[in-house]
N, C-alpha and C positions, 0 to 999 in steps of 0.2 A: 310620179317622181319620188314621193315619200316611200313607197313600197320598195323601190330600188335601193334606197339607203338601208332599209332593213335587211335586204338580201346581202348587201355589201358587208354590213356589220356581222351577219351570221357567218359568212365565209371567213372574215378576219378572226372571229372568235373561235371557229373550228380549227384554223391553222395555229392559233395560239395554244389551244388545248393539246393538239398533237405535238407541238414543240415542247410543251411542258411535260407530257408523258414520256417523250424520248429522253429528256433531261433527267427525270426522276428514275427511269429505268437504268440509266447509266450510273446513277449514284447508288442505287440499291443492290448492286452486285455483291453477293455474299460469298464467303469461302465455301459454304456448303454447296451452293450451286456450282461453283467451279470444280470442287472435288468430285461431285457426282458426274459432271460432264467429262472430266478427265478420266475417271475410272471407267465409264462406259466406252469412251472412245479408245482407251488403251486396250481393253479386253476385245473389243470388236476388231481393232487393227491387228492384234495378235492372231485372232482366228482367221482373218483374211490373208495373213502372211504365211500361213502354214504351207510347207513344201510337201505336197501330196505325192510327188514322184519319189522323193527321198523316203517317205513313209512306206510306200509300196515296196521299195527295194530292200530297205533295212529294218522295217517294222519299228521305227523310232521317230518320234515327233520332233520336227525341226522347223524353225521359221527362217525366212529370208530377211536379213537385217535391213537392207535398203528398201525392200517393199514395205516393211513395217513402218519405217520413218515416213515414206511417201504417203501411205494410207492414213497415218496418224495426222500429218499436217493437213491433208485434204479434208479429213473429217472435222478437225478443229476449226478450219477456216469456214466450214459450212455452219458451225454452231455460233461462232462469235459474230458480233454485230459489225456494221460497216465502220463505226468510229472507234472500235475497241483496239487496244494495243496489247499484244502478247509477246513474250519471249519464251521459246521452247528450248529446253536442254534435255538431251538424252544421255543417261548414265548407264553403263553396264548392260549393253544389249548382248545377250548370249543366245546363240542360235540353237544349240542343243546342250542341255535341256533348255527349252524356251523360257527366258526370264528377261524382263525389261524394267528399267527404272526411268521414270519420266518426271521432269520438273517443268511446271508452267508458271511463269510470273506474269501477273496482270495488274491492272490498276483498279482499285476499288471505287474510284470516282469521288472519294471524300476529300482528296487533296486538290484544291483549286489553284494553289500557288505554283507548284511545280508539276511536271508531267512525269512523275516517277512511278515505277512499278512496285507497288507496296504489298501485293497479295501473292503469296507463294503457295503453290499446290504441288505436292510430291505424291507419286503413286508408284508402287512396285507391283508387278503382276507376274504370275507364273502359270503356265499351262500345265495342268495335272491330268494324267490319264489314269483311269481305273478300269482295268480290263479283267474280265473273269474268263476262265477257261470253259469253253463250251464242249460238253461231252454228249455223246449220243448213247441213249440207253439201249442195252442189248440183250 
């Protein structure tokens, strides 16, 4: 009987520690973590949204605006936690030449009184191509 109490308290203690870890992780979100996440997601979304048929026909890099937004939101939702709240704003999405401006507002977890979004991350990205002419030696 006494050993079952030890098992019960061990389970309660484990659940309490997991709850504490989840709370601390929500509080310690920093602007650096959000910036690096948004930067990587923006660049990956731009590369995934490149219109290769247009590039084949006109030899110019172009992205699909709707596909970029769709991929960005999908990737951002995979990164954020289940209890996180984000607001995503897209500014100046240009298809050719590819340039996007993204703003993500999130909560830093330090404000316990109101549920405001107090951490703003902005990122501008451009796809640059550097081509060299290939010549054959003759």
